[in-house]
GUNU-823327 format. One record per atom (N, C-alpha, C): x, y negated, z; residue in one letter; residue number from 1; atom name. Coordinates in steps of 0.05 Angstrom, whole numbers. Atoms other than C-alpha are relative to their C-alpha. Layout:
- X:Y:Z:a:NUM:CA
...
This chain:
- 7:8:27:m:1:N
- 371:272:-203:m:1:CA
- -15:-27:2:m:1:C
- 13:26:0:e:2:N
- 352:200:-216:e:2:CA
- -24:0:-19:e:2:C
- 24:1:16:c:3:N
- 282:186:-242:c:3:CA
- -17:-23:7:c:3:C
- 20:19:-7:i:4:N
- 223:139:-243:i:4:CA
- -21:15:16:i:4:C
- 21:-13:-16:k:5:N
- 173:156:-188:k:5:CA
- -18:-20:12:k:5:C
- 20:16:-13:l:6:N
- 111:129:-156:l:6:CA
- 10:-7:28:l:6:C
- -9:8:-27:k:7:N
- 127:88:-94:k:7:CA
- -14:16:22:k:7:C
- 11:-16:-22:n:8:N
- 116:125:-29:n:8:CA
- -25:-12:13:n:8:C
- 23:13:-13:d:9:N
- 66:74:-3:d:9:CA
- -25:-3:-18:d:9:C
- 22:1:19:i:10:N
- 20:80:-64:i:10:CA
- -17:25:2:i:10:C
- 18:-22:-1:d:11:N
- -41:124:-56:d:11:CA
- -5:9:-29:d:11:C
- 4:-11:27:f:12:N
- -52:170:-116:f:12:CA
- -25:-10:-13:f:12:C
- 25:10:11:t:13:N
- -123:145:-124:t:13:CA
- 3:-27:-14:t:13:C
- -6:26:13:e:14:N
- -93:77:-144:e:14:CA
- 5:4:-30:e:14:C
- -7:-6:28:l:15:N
- -72:111:-209:l:15:CA
- -25:-1:-18:l:15:C
- 25:1:16:d:16:N
- -146:113:-231:d:16:CA
- -2:-27:-14:d:16:C
- 1:27:12:k:17:N
- -140:38:-245:k:17:CA
- 17:-3:-25:k:17:C
- -18:0:23:f:18:N
- -86:54:-296:f:18:CA
- -7:21:-21:f:18:C
- 9:-20:19:g:19:N
- -126:106:-334:g:19:CA
- 9:29:6:g:19:C
- -9:-27:-8:f:20:N
- -97:167:-297:f:20:CA
- -23:14:13:f:20:C
- 20:-17:-14:m:21:N
- -140:224:-271:m:21:CA
- 14:23:13:m:21:C
- -12:-23:-14:e:22:N
- -127:280:-223:e:22:CA
- -5:25:-17:e:22:C
- 2:-25:15:d:23:N
- -112:346:-257:d:23:CA
- -20:19:15:d:23:C
- 19:-17:-14:p:24:N
- -171:393:-241:p:24:CA
- 11:26:11:p:24:C
- -12:-25:-10:t:25:N
- -123:451:-229:t:25:CA
- 18:-5:24:t:25:C
- -16:5:-24:n:26:N
- -89:416:-170:n:26:CA
- -9:17:23:n:26:C
- 7:-17:-23:c:27:N
- -87:458:-107:c:27:CA
- 2:-17:26:c:27:C
- 0:13:-26:e:28:N
- -95:439:-34:e:28:CA
- 29:-4:10:e:28:C
- -27:3:-12:p:29:N
- -35:411:4:p:29:CA
- 9:24:15:p:29:C
- -10:-24:-14:g:30:N
- 9:467:29:g:30:CA
- -3:26:-16:g:30:C
- 5:-23:17:d:31:N
- -17:516:-23:d:31:CA
- 14:-5:-27:d:31:C
- -17:7:22:h:32:N
- 36:518:-77:h:32:CA
- -1:21:-23:h:32:C
- 2:-20:22:y:33:N
- 11:572:-125:y:33:CA
- 2:-14:-27:y:33:C
- -1:15:25:y:34:N
- 6:518:-179:y:34:CA
- 19:-24:6:y:34:C
- -20:19:-8:h:35:N
- 70:477:-173:h:35:CA
- 0:-26:-16:h:35:C
- 1:24:17:l:36:N
- 53:425:-226:l:36:CA
- -23:-19:7:l:36:C
- 21:19:-8:n:37:N
- 1:386:-186:n:37:CA
- 7:-27:-10:n:37:C
- -6:26:10:n:38:N
- -6:319:-218:n:38:CA
- -25:-17:-6:n:38:C
- 19:18:12:y:39:N
- -46:259:-239:y:39:CA
- 11:-5:-28:y:39:C
- -10:3:27:y:40:N
- -42:247:-314:y:40:CA
- -17:-19:-16:y:40:C
- 13:17:20:n:41:N
- -59:201:-372:n:41:CA
- 5:14:-26:n:41:C
- -2:-15:25:q:42:N
- -72:240:-436:q:42:CA
- 0:-19:-24:q:42:C
- -2:16:25:i:43:N
- -49:208:-502:i:43:CA
- 5:20:-22:i:43:C
- -4:-19:22:g:44:N
- -60:255:-560:g:44:CA
- 11:26:11:g:44:C
- -13:-24:-9:d:45:N
- -13:314:-551:d:45:CA
- 19:-4:24:d:45:C
- -18:7:-22:f:46:N
- 24:280:-494:f:46:CA
- -15:-6:26:f:46:C
- 9:8:-26:r:47:N
- 13:271:-420:r:47:CA
- 22:-15:15:r:47:C
- -17:13:-19:i:48:N
- 45:220:-375:i:48:CA
- -10:9:27:i:48:C
- 9:-12:-25:t:49:N
- 43:255:-308:t:49:CA
- 15:-12:24:t:49:C
- -12:8:-26:v:50:N
- 56:235:-235:v:50:CA
- -4:25:18:v:50:C
- 0:-24:-17:n:51:N
- 74:296:-193:n:51:CA
- -8:-7:28:n:51:C
- 10:7:-27:t:52:N
- 36:297:-127:t:52:CA
- 18:10:22:t:52:C
- -19:-8:-21:h:53:N
- 93:331:-90:h:53:CA
- 25:-18:0:h:53:C
- -25:16:1:s:54:N
- 155:294:-114:s:54:CA
- -5:-29:-8:s:54:C
- 8:26:9:r:55:N
- 118:232:-141:r:55:CA
- 15:-8:-26:r:55:C
- -15:4:24:r:56:N
- 163:239:-203:r:56:CA
- -19:-4:-24:r:56:C
- 15:5:24:i:57:N
- 137:212:-270:i:57:CA
- 13:14:-23:i:57:C
- -10:-15:23:d:58:N
- 145:257:-331:d:58:CA
- -18:-7:-24:d:58:C
- 15:0:25:i:59:N
- 124:254:-404:i:59:CA
- 1:28:-11:i:59:C
- 1:-27:10:l:60:N
- 101:322:-428:l:60:CA
- -12:1:-28:l:60:C
- 11:-4:26:c:61:N
- 88:345:-499:c:61:CA
- -15:27:0:c:61:C
- 16:-25:1:l:62:N
- 32:396:-506:l:62:CA
- -2:9:-29:l:62:C
- -3:-6:29:a:63:N
- 55:419:-575:a:63:CA
- -17:24:-8:a:63:C
- 16:-22:11:r:64:N
- 9:462:-616:r:64:CA
- 15:16:-21:r:64:C
- -17:-13:21:k:65:N
- 61:478:-670:k:65:CA
- 29:-6:6:k:65:C
- -29:5:-3:a:66:N
- 136:483:-673:a:66:CA
- 8:-21:-21:a:66:C
- -8:22:17:e:67:N
- 149:415:-703:e:67:CA
- 8:-23:17:e:67:C
- -9:24:-15:l:68:N
- 176:347:-683:l:68:CA
- -24:-16:8:l:68:C
- 21:17:-10:y:69:N
- 129:307:-639:y:69:CA
- 13:-25:12:y:69:C
- -9:23:-14:n:70:N
- 138:236:-615:n:70:CA
- -24:-16:11:n:70:C
- 20:17:-12:i:71:N
- 100:186:-573:i:71:CA
- 10:-29:-1:i:71:C
- -8:29:1:y:72:N
- 101:111:-584:y:72:CA
- -18:-16:18:y:72:C
- 18:15:-18:n:73:N
- 43:91:-539:n:73:CA
- 8:6:29:n:73:C
- -10:-2:-28:l:74:N
- 79:83:-473:l:74:CA
- -13:-20:18:l:74:C
- 13:21:-16:k:75:N
- 30:30:-448:k:75:CA
- -7:9:28:k:75:C
- 5:-8:-27:p:76:N
- 7:72:-388:p:76:CA
- 24:-1:18:p:76:C
- -25:2:-15:l:77:N
- 79:77:-365:l:77:CA
- 8:-29:4:l:77:C
- -6:29:-2:y:78:N
- 91:3:-379:y:78:CA
- -18:-12:21:y:78:C
- 19:12:-20:d:79:N
- 28:-14:-338:d:79:CA
- 8:7:28:d:79:C
- -9:-8:-27:l:80:N
- 54:26:-278:l:80:CA
- 25:-16:8:l:80:C
- -24:14:-6:i:81:N
- 122:-8:-282:i:81:CA
- -6:-30:5:i:81:C
- 5:29:-3:s:82:N
- 96:-79:-292:s:82:CA
- -19:-5:23:s:82:C
- 18:3:-23:g:83:N
- 43:-67:-238:g:83:CA
- 14:5:27:g:83:C
- -15:-4:-25:g:84:N
- 98:-54:-186:g:84:CA
- -6:26:14:g:84:C
- 8:-25:-11:m:85:N
- 75:18:-176:m:85:CA
- 23:20:3:m:85:C
- -21:-20:1:v:86:N
- 142:53:-188:v:86:CA
- 26:-11:10:v:86:C
- -27:7:-9:v:87:N
- 213:54:-164:v:87:CA
- 19:21:-13:v:87:C
- -20:-20:9:v:88:N
- 277:88:-190:v:88:CA
- 10:13:25:v:88:C
- -9:-15:-24:g:89:N
- 295:142:-141:g:89:CA
- 11:27:-6:g:89:C
- -11:-27:2:e:90:N
- 325:210:-129:e:90:CA
- -22:20:6:e:90:C
- 18:-22:-5:v:91:N
- 285:274:-134:v:91:CA
- 17:25:-2:v:91:C
- -15:-26:1:k:92:N
- 313:343:-118:k:92:CA
- -12:17:-21:k:92:C
- 9:-19:20:r:93:N
- 309:395:-172:r:93:CA
- -10:25:13:r:93:C
């Protein structure tokens, strides 16, 4: 599956400069009880996440009600792209 992902040579702590923070529920390397380890930037009901295992970038909606949600503030994603932090690559499902 093709996706946008953080470059392999970028340390996750570099994401702090772009407004991302480490999810406090992340687990230690090798311990996979929580498979959604990530760094994220919260924008209202949305999170732009960078998975710490696959390095894949996702946009998640944390919906409170069954209704249509949209996000128009994609600046954190734009900042990562224009900052040379990402690459288009393949990630296994």
